[in-house]
C-alpha positions in Angstrom: 3.2 -133.9 -20.2 0.1 -132.7 -21.1 -1.3 -129.2 -20.4 -3.1 -130.1 -17.0 0.3 -132.1 -16.1 -0.5 -135.6 -16.6 2.2 -137.7 -18.1 2.2 -138.9 -21.6 3.2 -142.9 -21.8 2.8 -143.0 -25.4 3.7 -141.2 -28.2 3.9 -141.0 -31.9 6.2 -139.4 -34.1 6.1 -137.8 -37.4 8.3 -136.1 -40.2 8.2 -132.7 -41.2 10.2 -133.5 -44.0 13.8 -134.1 -45.1 16.6 -133.3 -43.1 17.2 -129.9 -44.8 13.7 -128.5 -44.1 14.1 -129.7 -40.3 17.6 -127.4 -40.7 15.9 -124.8 -42.0 13.1 -124.8 -39.5 15.9 -124.7 -36.5 18.0 -122.0 -38.0 14.6 -120.0 -38.5 13.9 -120.2 -34.7 18.1 -119.5 -34.1 17.4 -116.7 -36.3 14.4 -115.2 -34.6 16.0 -115.7 -30.8 18.9 -114.0 -32.0 16.5 -111.0 -33.2 15.0 -110.4 -30.3 18.4 -111.2 -27.8 19.9 -108.0 -30.0 17.0 -106.2 -29.8 16.8 -106.5 -26.0 20.5 -105.6 -25.6 20.4 -102.8 -27.9 17.6 -101.4 -25.9 19.5 -102.0 -22.6 22.3 -100.2 -24.0 19.8 -97.2 -24.6 18.7 -97.2 -21.1 20.9 -94.7 -18.8 20.2 -96.9 -15.5 21.9 -99.9 -16.7 25.7 -99.8 -16.5 26.6 -103.2 -17.8 25.4 -105.8 -20.6 26.3 -109.0 -20.7 26.5 -112.0 -23.3 27.0 -115.3 -22.0 26.3 -118.6 -22.8 27.7 -122.3 -23.7 30.9 -122.6 -25.7 29.5 -122.7 -29.5 26.1 -120.7 -29.0 27.0 -117.8 -31.4 27.8 -115.4 -28.4 30.6 -114.0 -30.7 28.7 -113.5 -33.8 25.7 -112.0 -31.6 28.4 -109.4 -29.9 29.3 -108.6 -34.0 25.8 -107.8 -34.7 24.9 -106.2 -31.8 28.1 -103.6 -31.9 27.5 -102.9 -35.9 23.9 -102.0 -35.1 25.3 -99.4 -32.6 27.7 -98.1 -34.6 24.9 -97.6 -37.6 23.1 -96.1 -34.9 25.7 -93.9 -33.9 24.4 -94.8 -30.0 28.3 -94.0 -29.1 31.5 -92.1 -29.9 33.3 -95.5 -29.7 32.3 -99.3 -30.0 34.5 -101.4 -28.3 34.3 -105.1 -28.3 36.6 -107.6 -26.5 36.4 -111.1 -25.7 36.5 -112.5 -22.1 37.8 -115.9 -21.4 35.9 -118.2 -19.0 38.7 -117.0 -16.2 38.8 -113.4 -17.3 41.8 -111.0 -16.2 40.7 -107.8 -15.6 44.3 -106.3 -16.9 44.3 -107.9 -19.9 40.5 -107.0 -20.9 41.3 -103.5 -19.8 44.6 -103.2 -22.0 42.4 -104.6 -24.7 39.8 -101.8 -24.8 42.8 -99.1 -24.4 44.2 -100.6 -27.6 41.5 -100.6 -29.9 40.8 -96.8 -28.7 44.1 -95.9 -29.2 45.0 -95.5 -25.6 48.2 -96.3 -23.4 47.4 -98.6 -21.0 49.3 -98.1 -17.5 48.5 -101.4 -15.5 48.6 -101.4 -11.9 52.3 -102.7 -11.7 53.2 -100.2 -14.2 51.5 -97.5 -12.1 53.3 -98.4 -8.6 56.6 -97.7 -10.2 55.8 -94.3 -11.4 
């Protein structure tokens, strides 16, 4: 589609180089996007009015790697006393997430079922 909204009926292709060049261009684009997303997430973590920052996307797009980078930068900047990351599955179980956080903070976790028996 052209800028004026008209549809292109004829197209030509051109090569920008070998497969390695194309891969390098794609990799650079992903790297720049990841840097931008990292900066936005860290800015959100610094904002007192924001209480939750989530990273989501299709499987295999690099969410875990992105979170590791964000966590590392947050630790280096000493934004918080502790930095804890947990992986959340497609069907999250709240108690499992809470247990994972407690474990990483060396805290004893008392789940709902355990708390009812006390």
